[in-house]
N, C-alpha and C positions, 0 to 999 in steps of 0.2 A: 600796806602790803597787798594791795589789790584784792582784798577780800579773802585772801588765803592766809592760813595760820600754819606755821611749820610744826611738825611733830618731832620731838626729840626722844630718843630712847633713854632708858635708865643708864645704859652702857655709855652713851654719848655724854650724858651729864657726869657720870663717874670719870670719864676720860678728861673732861674739863677740870674737874676737881684735882685729878692726878697731875695735870699740867701745872695748875696753880700751885699745888704743894711742891712740885719739883722745882719750880722757879723760886719759891721761898720769898722771904722779905726783900731780897735784892732784886728779884724780878717782878715785884708786885706792880710797878708802873708799866712794865712791858705787857704783862698779862691784862691789865686794865685797858691798855691801848688796843691790844688784840681783840679783847671781848667787845669793846665799844664798836670797833670797826666791823666785827662779825655781826653784831646785833643791828647796827645802824645802816650798814651798806650791803653786806653779803646776803644776809637772810632776806631782806626785802627784794633784792634783785633776783634771787633764786625763786622766791615765791611768785614774783611777777613774770619771770622768764624761766619757766620750769625746764626748758631744754638747755639751759645755760650749763656749760661744763661738759665733761666727757663721761660717757657711760662706763661705769666702773667694771662691770662684768663683760664688756666687749673688748677690753684690753687684752693683748696677747700674753699668754701665760707660758713661762719657759721651764718650769719644773713640774714633775709629776705630782709632787706633794701639793703645790699650789693649784694644779688642775683639779685635784681631788677636793681640796677645800673650796674652790670656786664652784664646783658642781653642788656641793652641800649648801653653799650660800645661795645659789640660784633656787634651790628647793625650799629654803627656809625664810627668805625675805622678799620684799618687793624687788622685782627685776629692773626697776627704774632707778637704782642707786647711782648717783652721779658724783663725780669728782669735780670740785671747783678749785682751780689753781689761780692764785693771785700773783701778779708779777711785782707787786709792791712789797719790798722787804719791810719787816717789822723791826724797827730800831728804837732804842731808847732816846 
C-alpha cells in the first residue's frame, strides 16, 4: 500500500457490519466478494493515489438541509473526504 495505511472510523466499520447483516446468509458470498475487492483493490489504490476519486464536499448541494449538514461536516472532519465510484457491478 505504498507505505500508507488507511484509517477507518468506528462508524465506517459499523456500516460494513450493517451491510453484511442486511444481506444476511443469502448475500454472504456477495458481501465477501465486495469486501475482498475493497481490501485488495480499492484501498491500496486510494492509499497509493490519494487524489483518486471526487472530493465529497465539493459536490453541488441542492437542498438547504443538505447545505447545513455539509457545513457542519466541513467543520467536524477532514476536508479531504473523497468519493470513489467503481464502474464494475458487484454480482453473484
